[in-house]
C-alpha positions in Angstrom: 0.0 0.0 0.0 1.4 3.4 -0.9 1.2 6.2 1.7 1.9 9.9 1.3 5.3 10.8 2.9 4.3 14.5 3.5 4.2 15.2 7.2 0.6 15.3 8.5 -0.9 13.8 5.4 -2.8 10.6 5.9 -3.5 9.9 2.2 -3.0 6.3 1.1 -3.7 4.6 -2.3 -6.6 2.2 -2.8 -5.7 0.5 -6.0 -5.7 -3.0 -7.5 -2.0 -3.0 -8.4 1.3 -1.3 -7.5 1.3 0.6 -10.9 -2.2 1.9 -10.2 -1.2 2.9 -6.7 1.8 4.9 -8.1 -0.5 6.6 -10.6 -2.9 7.6 -7.8 0.1 8.8 -5.7 1.4 11.0 -8.5 -2.1 12.5 -9.0 -2.4 13.1 -5.2 1.1 14.8 -5.1 0.2 17.1 -8.0 -3.3 18.0 -6.6 -2.4 18.4 -2.9 1.3 19.1 -2.6 2.5 21.0 -5.6 2.6 24.6 -6.7 2.9 26.3 -10.1 5.8 28.6 -10.4 7.0 30.9 -13.1 10.3 29.3 -14.1 11.7 27.9 -17.3 12.0 24.1 -17.0 13.0 22.2 -20.1 10.4 19.9 -21.7 10.4 16.5 -20.2 11.9 17.7 -16.9 10.4 18.4 -13.5 11.6 20.1 -10.4 11.6 18.5 -7.0 12.6 19.3 -3.5 13.3 16.2 -1.3 13.3 18.0 2.1 11.7 21.2 3.2 15.0 23.1 3.5 16.6 21.4 0.4 17.5 23.0 -2.9 15.2 22.5 -6.0 16.5 19.7 -8.3 15.7 19.8 -12.1 15.5 16.2 -13.4 13.6 13.8 -15.5 10.3 12.4 -14.1 11.8 8.9 -13.9 14.8 10.1 -11.9 12.5 12.2 -9.7 10.5 9.1 -8.9 13.6 7.1 -8.0 14.9 10.0 -5.8 11.6 10.3 -4.1 11.3 6.6 -3.5 14.9 6.5 -2.0 13.9 9.3 0.4 10.7 7.3 1.4 12.9 4.2 2.0 15.0 6.2 4.5 11.9 6.9 6.6 10.3 3.5 6.6 
């Protein structure tokens, strides 16, 4: 079961598969924990911040997922 790693957020996926849970999680992150900013980010890239006081990282979506998962693994 996939849970949101944001402090104070109790969201969890209800899905028939791990892939479906990941899709739900990505949608949850965008809807509840993202902001739109006025910055030039190249096509196919995203910006993430792994900790509240960390620097923004510009990376591909796939690498962002791997980085986020590795941070989640640290706290489990």
